C-alpha positions in Angstrom: 97.7 114.7 14.9 99.0 113.6 11.5 97.5 115.6 8.2 94.8 113.0 8.1 94.9 111.2 10.3 91.5 110.9 11.3 90.7 109.2 8.1 90.7 106.2 10.0 87.8 107.3 12.5 85.9 108.3 9.1 85.6 105.3 7.6 84.0 104.0 11.0 81.6 106.2 11.9 78.2 104.8 10.9 76.8 105.9 7.9 74.8 109.0 8.0 71.5 108.4 8.6 68.7 110.4 6.3 68.4 114.3 7.5 66.6 116.8 6.2 68.6 119.3 4.7 68.6 122.7 5.6 66.1 125.5 3.7 65.6 125.7 0.8 66.7 122.0 0.3 64.0 119.3 -0.8 62.6 117.2 2.2 64.0 113.5 1.8 60.1 112.5 0.1 60.4 115.7 -1.8 64.0 115.1 -3.0 63.0 111.8 -4.6 59.6 113.6 -6.7 62.0 116.1 -8.2 64.8 113.6 -9.1 61.5 111.8 -11.2 60.5 114.8 -12.6 63.8 116.1 -13.4 64.7 113.0 -14.3 61.4 112.4 -16.9 61.1 115.6 -17.9 62.8 117.4 -21.1 66.7 116.6 -20.7 68.1 120.3 -20.6 71.7 121.5 -18.7 69.1 124.8 -17.4 67.2 121.3 -15.9 70.2 120.2 -14.6 71.2 123.1 -12.7 68.1 123.9 -11.1 68.1 120.2 -9.7 71.7 120.5 -8.3 71.5 123.9 -7.1 68.1 122.9 -5.3 70.9 120.2 -3.2 73.6 122.2 -2.9 72.4 122.6 1.1 73.0 118.8 1.3 76.5 119.3 0.3 77.0 122.1 3.1 75.1 120.2 5.3 77.5 117.0 4.7 81.0 118.6 4.7 80.0 120.7 8.4 79.6 117.1 9.9 83.1 116.0 8.5 84.2 118.9 9.6 84.6 118.6 12.8 86.6 115.8 12.6 89.0 117.0 10.3 92.3 118.9 11.0 92.5 123.1 10.8 94.3 122.9 7.5 91.5 121.0 5.9 90.5 123.8 3.4 86.8 122.7 3.3 85.9 125.0 0.5 88.0 122.8 -1.3 86.0 119.7 -0.6 83.2 121.6 -0.9 83.7 121.6 -4.9 84.8 117.8 -4.4 81.1 117.3 -2.4 79.5 119.1 -5.2 81.0 116.9 -8.1 79.2 114.2 -5.8 75.8 115.4 -5.9 76.1 115.6 -9.7 77.2 111.9 -10.0 74.5 110.7 -7.8 72.6 112.4 -9.5 72.7 110.7 -12.7 73.0 107.3 -10.7 70.5 107.4 -8.3 67.7 104.4 -8.9 65.0 104.9 -7.0 63.7 101.5 -7.3 66.7 100.2 -5.1 64.5 101.3 -2.4 66.3 104.2 -1.1 65.8 108.0 -0.8 67.6 110.8 -3.0 69.0 112.6 0.0 70.0 108.9 1.5 71.3 108.2 -2.0 72.7 111.4 -2.5 74.4 111.7 1.2 76.1 108.3 0.4 77.8 109.6 -3.0 78.8 113.0 -1.4 80.9 111.8 2.2 82.2 108.7 -0.6 83.1 111.8 -2.7 85.1 113.5 0.0 86.7 110.2 1.6 88.2 109.6 -1.6 89.6 112.8 -2.0 91.1 113.2 1.2 92.5 110.1 0.7 94.2 111.5 -2.1 95.6 114.2 0.1 96.9 111.7 2.5 100.7 111.6 2.6 100.7 108.3 4.3 100.7 105.3 2.3 97.5 103.6 3.0 100.2 100.3 4.5 101.1 103.0 7.0 98.2 104.0 7.7 96.6 100.8 9.1 99.7 100.2 11.0 98.9 103.3 12.9 96.0 102.2 13.4 97.5 98.8 15.2 99.5 101.5 17.0 96.1 103.2 18.6 94.9 100.6 19.1 97.2 98.5 20.8 97.9 101.8 22.9 94.2 102.8 24.2 93.4 98.9 24.9 97.1 98.4 27.0 96.6 102.1 28.7 92.8 100.8 29.4 94.0 97.8 30.7 96.6 99.2 32.9 94.8 102.3 33.8 98.3 104.8 33.4 100.2 105.9 30.3 102.3 102.8 29.2 105.9 102.8 27.9 107.8 101.8 24.7 108.8 98.3 25.9 105.0 97.5 27.3 103.6 98.6 24.0 106.2 96.7 21.9 106.0 93.3 23.9 101.9 94.2 23.3 102.2 94.1 19.5 104.9 91.1 20.1 107.8 94.0 18.4 111.2 93.9 19.3 112.4 97.4 20.4 114.1 98.2 17.1 111.1 96.9 15.4 109.2 99.5 17.2 111.5 102.6 17.2 111.0 101.8 12.8 107.4 101.9 13.2 107.2 104.7 15.4 109.6 106.3 12.6 106.9 105.3 10.1 104.4 106.4 11.1 104.8 109.5 12.8 103.1 112.4 12.8 103.6 115.5 10.8 102.4 118.7 10.9 101.2 121.5 8.3 101.1 125.0 8.1 100.3 127.4 5.7 102.7 129.1 4.0 100.2 132.1 3.6 99.4 132.5 6.9 101.0 135.3 9.1 104.2 134.4 11.4 104.2 134.1 15.0 106.7 136.8 15.2 105.8 139.4 12.1 101.6 139.2 13.2 102.0 142.9 13.4 103.8 143.7 10.2 101.9 141.1 8.3 104.9 139.1 7.0 103.9 135.6 5.8 105.8 132.2 6.5 106.2 131.5 3.0 109.1 134.7 3.2 110.7 132.9 6.5 111.5 129.9 3.9 114.4 129.7 1.5 113.5 128.8 -1.4 116.8 126.1 -2.7 116.9 126.5 -6.3 118.2 130.4 -6.0 121.4 130.5 -4.6 123.1 132.9 -2.2 125.0 135.4 -2.5 128.0 133.9 -2.4 126.8 131.2 -4.7 126.4 133.9 -7.4 129.9 135.3 -6.9 131.6 132.0 -7.1 130.0 131.0 -9.6 130.5 134.2 -11.9 134.6 133.5 -10.4 134.4 130.8 -12.2 133.2 131.8 -15.2 135.4 134.1 -15.3 138.6 131.7 -15.1 137.4 129.2 -17.7 136.9 132.0 -19.9 140.2 133.6 -19.8 141.2 129.5 -20.1 138.9 128.8 -23.1 140.9 132.1 -25.2 144.4 130.8 -24.7 144.0 127.2 -26.1 144.7 126.2 -29.7 142.1 127.3 -32.0 141.2 123.3 -32.7 140.2 123.4 -29.3 138.6 125.8 -28.8 136.2 125.4 -32.1 135.4 121.8 -30.8 134.3 123.5 -27.4 132.1 126.2 -29.4 130.7 123.2 -31.5 130.0 120.6 -29.5 128.2 122.7 -26.3 127.3 126.1 -28.0 125.9 125.0 -31.7 124.8 121.0 -29.6 126.5 119.6 -32.5 127.5 116.2 -32.7 130.8 114.5 -32.5 130.8 113.3 -36.0 128.8 116.3 -37.8 132.1 118.6 -36.5 134.5 115.5 -37.4 132.8 116.3 -41.2 133.5 120.4 -40.9 137.6 119.7 -39.8 137.2 116.9 -42.4 138.9 114.0 -39.6 137.6 111.5 -37.9 135.5 111.2 -34.9 137.9 109.8 -32.9 140.1 112.5 -33.8 137.6 115.4 -32.5 136.6 113.4 -29.4 140.3 112.6 -28.5 141.0 117.1 -28.8 137.6 117.5 -26.7 138.6 115.2 -24.1 142.4 116.7 -23.8 140.3 120.5 -23.6 138.0 119.1 -21.1 141.4 117.7 -18.8 143.0 120.8 -19.2 140.5 122.8 -18.2 139.2 120.6 -15.2 143.1 121.3 -14.0 143.7 125.0 -14.9 139.7 125.2 -12.4 140.8 123.0 -9.8 144.9 125.0 -9.7 143.3 128.3 -9.7 140.6 127.8 -7.0 143.0 126.9 -4.7 145.6 129.5 -5.2 
């Protein structure tokens, strides 16, 4: 299963029926009455906090019902905080004159907020997600009709695709596996080593790279010391002082074009010397 392949299934599920939240949350009727009291009473941060705290079990209930369809790597605690935001929006947007109870309305808003977060976390574009769903449905219908596992050629024919188009489709919707870098590795569960200790940090060079870098710096430094005084000063002003060529030209009382020529000559000289030194 891909990281969030369950999104299509979650979207296709019927809306959650009105359900009593676990104690101590108010029942459906009392929830609407509590909302009226909260809205009609004196506005304060304390009253809103108390109202939201009374309905937090509703958030937990919605998350637990959705959890069964989610991959194990999804952090439900993060979804819980998103669900709380959905509850806040529900408390501020609920209109009892529209005919639904607060519990029903809040459940819908909480579930919607969680689905939006799952889509934001999703690695696959919506277009590819749609194709994946079509592929899944095509395979399911074909295998139900054949009574056996369908071959790739049969699935491609059923979807009116060529072999190349079907291969491209499989590449586009292929599933990925997500792992937690903080989780213990399979071989090192005893000593407590985690996966992030085994993954190479591409931003860190190897010992060989470091030795090579130091060698290049030493070669370049020695060569610069042997260069004419004018070239050394131009390189120093340009690369270390970060001065523009026009500013350097003004210091030496020559044209910018002349400084550009000196700079180019110095660079070509360094490149040629470095190439020769590394080839020896």
